[in-house]
N, C-alpha and C positions, 0 to 999 in steps of 0.2 A: 168298883169299876177298875179292873186291872187291864193294862195295856203293855205291849212289849217294848215300845220305843219311846214312851214319854207320858206325860200327864195331860189331862184336859185343860184347855185354856180357860182359866177361871174368871177372866174379866170380859169375855165375849158377851155381847148384849143379850144373847139368848141363854147364857149360863151364869151371868153375874149374880153373885150371892148364893149360888146353888152348888158350888164345887168346893169340897174340902180336900186340900192336898195333904195326904197322910205321910209324906216323906219330904225330905229337904231338896230333892232334885229340882233344879230350875228349868229342866228340859220340858217344854210343852210341845205337843205333837199334833199334827193335822188329823191323823186317824183317830187318836184318842178324843180330840175335840169333836170330830164328826160323829163318832158313835155316842158320845155323851149328849150331843144335840138331838140325835135320833131318839134317845131315851127320854130326855128331860127338858128339851128346848122350851123356853117360856112361851114363845109364839108372838113376840113383838112384831116379827114378820110372820104373818099367819101361815105361810108355807113352811116355816121352819119349826112349827110347834111339834114338840116331841110326844111320844106315846103316853108318857106319864109326866105331863107338863108341870104338875105341882110338886114333883118329887125333888129330892136333892141326892147327890152321890158323894162318896169318898173316892178320890182318884189316886191310884197307885201304879207304879211300874211293876212288871211281872217277875222281876228278878228272883224274889223270894216268895212266889205266890202260894206255894203249898202251905208253908208255915203261917203265912198271913191269913189265908182263907180259914184255916183251922182256928186261929185266934179270933177272927171275925165271928165265926159261928159260935165259939165258946162265949163270946160277949153278947150274944143275942141276935147277931146278924142273920137275916133270912133270905137274902137275894143277892147274887153276884152275877157279873157279866164279864166274859172273856172272849173278846173278838180278835184273837191272835193264835198263831200256830204254836202248839206246845210240843216240843220234841221234834227235832229235825230228822226226817226220814231220808233226806237227800234223794228223794224220788226213788228209793229202793223198794221195788215191787214187793219183796217178801215181808216188808214191815207194814204195808197198808192193811188196815183192818185187824191187826193182831192185838190180842189182849195182853199187853206187856206189863211188866212190873210197875212202870210209871202210871199206866192206866189204872191198875189196881190201887195204887196209892191214892189217887183222886177219888176213886169209888169208896175207899175206906173213910176218907174225910167226910163224905156225904152220909155214909152209913152211920158214922158216929155223931152226926148232926142231923137228925131226922127232920128238923124244921127248915133246913137250908135248901134252897133251890138254886142251882147253878146253871147258867146258860153259856154255851160254848159255840163258836162258829164252826161250821162244817169244813171250812177251808175254801180256798179260791184257786186250786191248782188244776182243775180238770182240763183246761186248755194246754197245760204243760205235760200232762200225763199220758194221753192215749198212745203216743209212740213207745212209752215205757211199759204201759200196762195194757197194751192192745189185746192181749189174750183174753181179757175180761171185758172187752168192748167199752172201756172207759168206766166201768163200775169198779167197786172195791178199791176206792182211793181215799177212804177216811183215815186221816192222820192221827195216830196215837190217842191223846186224851179226848179228842172229839168222839171216840168210840166208847166212852164210858157208859156203863149200864145205868148209872144213877143221875146223870145230868141230862139237860135238854140240849140236844144238838140242833142248831138252826141253819138251814140252807137258804140260798138266795134264789128268788124268782123275779121275773120282770114285773113291773107295776101293771096292775089290772085296771083298766078304765071302766069296764062294765062286765061284771061276772054273769055269764050265761050258762055255766057248767064247767066241768073239769077241763074241757078244751081251752078255757080262758086262761088257765095257769100254764105259763111257759117258763121252764127252768132256765136260769141264766146259763150262759156259755161257759162260765168259769167255776160254778159251784160244785163242790165235791159230792160224790154219791157213795153210798154203801153198796151192798150190805157189809157188815163186819164179817170176819172169817168164821164166827160162830153163828152166822145167819141172822143177826139182829138187824132190823131195819134202821138205817140212819140216812139222812137226818130225821129227827123226830117231828120237826115242824119246818115249814118254809115261810119266808116273809119277803116283801119287796126289798130287793137289794141291788138294783141296777139304777144308776143315775138318780140316786136319792138327793133331795135338796136338804142340806143340813148345815150346821155351823162348821167353820173351818178356822184354822189357826190365824189366818190372815184377814179374816173379816168378821 
């Protein structure tokens, strides 16, 4: 579990005994704790139960993510999560959806580790982008590594109370859309990502 701004809070009641800090940073972060809870929250509060409530995670900062991911895979690791922006486009339209050298580097990590599945957030900038990327009607705003060929890019939709068909799925106002510049569909999957109840650093 890599995060850009800190580690998951390891003594939270929903995460206690389930988080291994893989580096000496003492910085714990609300976003890292929230995404960790969404994944593995024990469910002491039933509403906070994570998708894989019996699992454990290794928590890292993303500063050296590429080398660490490769080492993790070489050691037998098979699943990673990256809910952060990789590579700052500075909202430069010409960079959205482009298969850059950095994107290729991540794809090569996965190509060389065929049993590794990596999950990456699609990004949350769509509210910020239309004025910049209005020519594409708000499409084509996948940032850098989220456009990899070999990883699973996950977008955010509103929670669904009762599914009655495709019309029940409403995309969040902030989640980024593809396609990539070589016309691949991104994100690959969407999941509830609005007003999620999960663990935080403060509780």
